[in-house]
Structure formats: C-alpha cells, structure tokens
N, C-alpha and C positions, 0 to 999 in steps of 0.2 A: 504493500500500500504506500503510494507516494503521498506525503503530507505537504499540502500547498497552502500558501497565502494568496489572497486575491486583492489587488489594488484597484479601487474604483467601484463604487456601488451604485452606478447609474443603471440605465435600462439593461445593458448587456451584462454587466457584472451580476445583477440580480438574476438574469436569465441563466447564467452559468451556474450559479449556486443552486437554483431549482433543478437544472438538468443533472447536476452531479451529486445530488443528495443521496442517491442509492448506489453510487458507483462502488465497485469492489476493488478498483485499481488506483483511483486518485480521490483523496478526501481533502476538501477545503476546510482548514482548521482555524483560520483567522482572516479577518478582513482589515485592509488599510483604507482609510478615507480621510478627506481633509477635515471632516467634522464627524461627530458621533450621531448625526441626525438619522442615519440609517441603522442605528443599533437595534431598534425594535424589530426591523425586518430580519437582520442577521440572527437575532436571538431565537427567532422561530426555527432556525436550522441549527441551533446550538453553536453559533459562530460568534466569538467575541470580536469587537471592533476596536482598533487602535488608530490614533492619528500620528503615531511615531514610527517612521521607517526603521529605526534602529531596533525596535522591538522585534521586528521580523528578521532583519539582516544579521543580527547577532544571535538568533535562536538556533541552536544546533539541531533541534528536532524538526525544523522546517526544511524540506528538500527543494522546493520550487516556489516561484512567485508567478502568478498570472496577472498580466497588465491589462486593465480595461480603463485606461487613462487617456487624457487628451493626446493627440498624435504628436504634438511638438515636444512632449515630455518623454517619449519612448526611448530615444537614444540614451539620454542621461540615465534613465532608470535601468535600462538593460545593462549598461556598463557598470552601474553600482551593484546590481544583483549578481552579475558574473564575478565581479571582484570579491564579493562575499562568498563565492564558491557555491552558489545556488543555481539550479536550472531555471530557465526563463521561458514562459509562454507569453508571447506578445500578441495582443489583438492587432488586426490589420489597421492601417498599413504599418509595417515594421518601422519605417522612417518616411521622411518627406523628400529625401534626396539620396542618390546613390552613395555618396561618400559616407553619410551617416549609417546607411544599411551595411556598408562594408565594415565600418567601425564596430557595429554590434556583432556581426558575424565573427569578426576576428577576435573580439573580446571573449566571446563564448568559447571559441575554438581554443584560445590560449589558456583559458581557465579550466578547460576540460569539462564544460557543462553543455547540456542540450539547449538548443534554441528552437522552441515551437512557435507556430504562427497560426492565427485564427482564420484560416481559409477552409472552413469546414464544408463548403459546398462540393469539394472534391469527393466527399464521402457519400453524396446522394446516389442512390442505386441507379437512377437513370444516367447520371454523369459517368458512373463506373462502366455502364453498358456502352455508352458512346466511346469511352476510352478503349474498351475491348474491340469495338468495331473498327476504330481508327488503327489500332496497333495490329489487328489481324489482317488488314488490307481489304476487308469486306467492302469498304466504300470506294476502293480504287485509289487513284491519285487525288490527294487533297487539293481542292480548288479554292474554297472560300468558306468562312464561318461568319455567322451573324448571331448576336446575343443581346438580350435586353434584361435588365434587372431594375424594375421600376415599382415604386409603391408610395404610399403617403403616410407611412408610420412616423416619419420625421418632418412632416409638413408643418406642424405647429411648433417646431423648435423656436424659442424666442430669438430675436435678432442678435442679442448679446451672448447667446450660448456658444460654446466652443465648436459645436457641430455646424454652426452657421458662419464660422470665422474663415476668411480667406487664408489665414495663416495655418490654422489647424485642419481645415477641410477645404483645400483649394479645388477649383474646377468642379463646382456644384456637387453632384452625387458621386464623384469619382472615388473619394476615400471611403464613402459609406457603402457603395454598391459596385461601382465600376471596377474597383481593384480586385474584386472576386472574379470578375470576368476575364481580366488580363491574366490573373493567376491560372485560370482554367485554360486560356489560350496557350500559355507557355507550356503547361503540363501536357496538353494534347498535341501541340503542333510545333513546339520548339521555340527558339528565340524570335522576338519581334525586333525588327531593325529600323522601322520608321513609323511615325504616327502623324496624323493631321487631325486636330481636335478643335472643337468650338463649344462654347457654352451660351446659354440664354437665360434671361430672367423673365418669366412669363406670369406667374401667379403667386409669387411670394415677395417678401421684402428682404430676402437673404442677400447679403453682400456678395456671396460666392456664386449666386445663380441657382436655378432649379432644374436645368437641363444640361447634360453633357453628351456629346456625340463624338465618336472617334473612329477614324479610318486607320487600319493597321496594315503593314506589310511584314511578312515573315521572312526569315533568312532563306527559306525554301523557295521564295518567289510568290507564294500564295498570298491571298489578301483576307482581310477581316473587317468587321464593323461591330461596334458596341454602342449601346445607348443606356443611359440611366436618367430617370426622371424622379424628382423628389415630391412632386405634387400630382399624383394620378392614382387611381385604384390599382391594386396589385396586378402586375403583368411581368412574368418571368419566363424566359424561354431561350433556347439556343438551337440553331440549325447549322449542320455541317454538310457542305456540298462536296461530294466526291465524283469522280468520273464514272463510277459504276452504280452509285446509290447516294441518296441523301438521307440524313436522320435528323429528326426534330424532337426535342423534349420540351414540354410545356408544363410548368409547375402551376397547380391550381391554388396553392396557398403560399404564403411567405415561409421560408425555411424554418422559422421558429414555431410554426403552427402545423399540427397534423393535417395532412391532406394528400391526395394522390398526385402523381406526375404521369402524364400521358406521353409515351414515346412512339413515334411513327417512323418506319423505315420504308422508303420508296426505292425499289430496285429498277434498273434500266429495262428489265424484261417484263415490267408491268406489275410484278408482285408487290403487295403492300402489307406490311406487318404493323399491327397496332397493339400495344399492350400497356397496361397501367402498372405503376410501381407504387407500393404503399410508402408512407412517410417513414423516414428513419431519423433517429436522434443523432444528427451529424455533429453537433457540438460535443456530445458525450463521446462519440466515436473518435473525434480528433484528439480530445484531451486524453482519452484512454490509450490511443496509439502513442502519444507523447510520453505518457507514463510508462508504457511497456518499453519504449526505446531507452528510457532512463534505467529501468530495472534490469533489462537484459543487455544494455550496452550496444544495442543494435541500431542500424540506420533508421532515421525518421523519414517519412515519405517525401517531405519537402527538402530538396537539396539546397545547400548554401547558394549555389549559383542561381537557382530559381528565386530564392528569397531576395537576393541582390538584384537580379534581372528585372523582377516585377517592379521594384522601386525605381529602377532606371527608366522603365516605361512610364511610370507615374510622373517622374520629373520631366520627361520629354513631352508628355501630354500637357503639363502645366506651361511649359515653354511655348508649345504650339498655340495654346489658348491665348497667351500673352502677345504672340507675334502674328497670329493669323496666318501661319505658314507651316508647311511640313517640316518636321524636326527628326533628325536621326537619333536613334536610341544609343546612348553611350554603351559600348559593348564591354570593355574591360575583359574580365573572364566571362566567356559566353554563358548565358543561362541555357540550361538544357536538361533533358531527362537523365543523362548519364553522369552528371557531375557528382562529385563527392558530397556527402551529406554530413550534417552535424547532429 
C-alpha cells in the first residue's frame, strides 16, 4: 500500500479522494491546502488537513505526494517533493513550458523517484481499443485524427480564479481539456512537430478565452485537429482516419461520471462495427498503475519523453495563439512510445 498526501482540495482533489477511498494499492492519508476550510470534507474520509508542507515532506511514513494545485506552482512543488525523496503524481499539465517539464523530469530521475501524470483518459476502454487498432495496423496507414473535449463544468469559474488566468491556464481550455488530447495524440501517433492554434472569447468573460482550436502535424507527415470549448454541453469524441478503416469513439458523459462510450469502426469493404464500452474509473486506474510502478520498480506507462513532449506542444500552441502563425514544436529529445520511462 502506497501512502500518499494530496495537495489541493478543489474540484479535482476532492474527486481523487472519492475515487481512491476503497483502493487497495494507494491510500491518501493526509491533505495539504492553503487553509483548513476543506477539513470537514476530508474528515468524512478520515483524512487530516494541514497547511504546512513540511508536515508532509519530512514525514517518513508518506511515500508520495499528489499535486492538484495551480499549474504555475507545479514545477517548484515537484522539485521540492523529489528533493524530499518522495514520489510525485502531478495533475496535468506537468508544466507550462518545456524547460520546466525537463527540470521536473530530471529532478525525479536524479532523486530516484517516480513521476506520475494525470492523463487518465489513456485508460478509457475505448481509447485502449483505438490504440490496439492503430498498433495492429487494422486501420492501414494513419492519415489524420480529429478530437474534441468540450463541456461546461468550468463555465462558471469566477474571472479571478486561477483556472481562468492567462498565466495558469493559457489558451482557453487547453490546460483543462486540450492537453489530454495532445497526450493521446502523442501516445497513439508519435511526436507532433508543428501546430497552428487560435482561441476565441464567445460566451464568457474569461481573460484566457473559451474556445481553442489546433491544427497539428506529426513527424510521420500525418495531420490532426483538436478542439476544446469551455462553454457548451458535454461533447467528447475522437476519430482516427486510416487508409483501410476509420474508428470513432464518442463519450456520452464526462470522464468523471459513469456512462457509456460508443465506438464505431468503418472498414473500406463496407463492414461497420458498433459497440458500447461501459464506464471505467480511469482516475483510480492511473493512480493505481503509478502505485504499482513504485512498489515493483517497474516502468510507468507515460514515458519521460512523452511527458516533456506534451508540454513542448502546449508551449508551441500558446506561441501560435500569440503570433497567429504556425509554430514548430521544440523537439529536444523526441517524444515517442519507445522512450525510457521514469
């Protein structure tokens, strides 16, 4: 059993506590927050709350720290946790620029601790099936991918909230939703080498906008498109186009809510396959995979190169929004499926 602290008791921190309450592999034993205002919630799960980081970083009984904190704080917090010799699970995005992502990865590698990342959508059954179809060659040559992750769960975030800040949450819904899509793109299709992005402010007063749309080019030469809208009813889907078939997955609920996902495969010979996948607790699946990698000393599914590469894509998207021009993704060590993991 991995004993973990959690930092940040907002929407997602609370969701994690609920999802992990019955886990047999990772137990959240203490929470860190800027105030004790959430102590009553945490007490329902038998979790004490502290406002002091030292209470956690110096506690030898705590193995790992889960970060659900504002994005601009991630790098400093990851470095402090790694220095204390504890494993780190960081909610996405890992950082806001490639250099900081590299610092976090290197700090964890040097300290000999695992670095987990909150891209739980990789664990959705339909996404796993798409990965199987891509890797098996069933779709033929990969041509293009389109994905959308839009909802209104964050539509009423106050203008002064960090989730609406151009500093902590640049490019509209990119850090909230779009970053999951680029992670999926990299996992399925390899490195992204160029982006062309735009944002719009249509129905909110958020300084960072409420729509982001991104065109991508992969190292393979294939293309992609992603979209994230912060003010619209739930719409989540991905379509992968191959030379022999295309596959589409459409989520009927947000990933935090039980509901089916419908997957359709259209083959070039006219055959159509349609099947539904039941909801899976992907937050729990990701955290437990992280815990197993700690306990067994085994690789974690997210490679270091993918963690860094996804933030390089985010940084390029933000530059593209600012310049209204295509921007190459800084490559450094290429992200990819075969890179070494931490």
